[in-house]
C-alpha positions in Angstrom: 7.0 40.0 -0.1 5.0 41.0 -3.0 3.2 38.5 -5.2 5.8 39.0 -8.0 8.6 38.1 -5.6 6.8 34.9 -4.5 6.2 34.1 -8.2 9.9 34.6 -9.1 11.0 32.6 -6.0 8.7 29.7 -7.2 10.1 29.8 -10.7 13.6 29.7 -9.3 12.9 26.8 -7.0 11.1 24.9 -9.8 14.2 25.4 -12.0 16.4 24.2 -9.3 14.2 21.1 -8.8 14.3 20.3 -12.5 18.1 20.5 -12.6 18.4 18.3 -9.5 16.1 15.7 -11.0 18.0 15.7 -14.3 21.5 15.5 -12.7 20.9 13.5 -9.6 19.7 9.9 -9.9 19.0 9.8 -6.1 16.6 12.7 -6.4 14.8 11.0 -9.3 14.6 7.8 -7.2 13.1 9.8 -4.3 10.5 11.3 -6.6 9.6 7.9 -8.0 9.2 6.5 -4.5 6.9 9.3 -3.5 4.9 8.9 -6.7 4.5 5.1 -6.0 3.5 5.8 -2.4 0.9 8.3 -3.5 -0.5 5.9 -6.1 -0.7 3.1 -3.5 -2.5 5.5 -1.0 -5.0 6.6 -3.7 -5.7 3.0 -4.6 -6.3 2.1 -0.9 -8.6 5.0 -0.5 -10.6 4.1 -3.6 -10.9 0.5 -2.5 -12.1 1.6 0.9 -14.6 3.9 -0.7 -16.0 1.1 -2.9 -16.2 -1.4 0.0 -18.1 1.2 2.2 -20.4 2.0 -0.7 -21.2 -1.7 -1.1 -22.0 -1.9 2.6 -24.3 1.0 2.4 -26.1 -0.2 -0.7 -26.9 -3.6 0.8 -30.5 -4.0 1.9 -30.9 -3.4 5.6 -31.8 -6.4 7.8 -34.9 -5.7 9.7 -35.0 -7.0 13.2 -37.6 -9.8 13.6 -40.0 -9.4 16.4 -41.4 -12.5 18.0 -45.1 -13.1 17.4 -47.4 -13.3 20.4 
């Protein structure tokens, strides 16, 4: 397919999705659930990143060697 065909197919699918979201409350609910799951995932990744950054920024403990 040419690029124009793919572009027109995308516009058609987008229009179909908009109509489904407008007319079908279950479709809107599904989108809302996906959106919430994506937000939760993003927050978990950000929290993990911050925790790991804190671990890496702590001063390293140096092993103590016994004095002879």
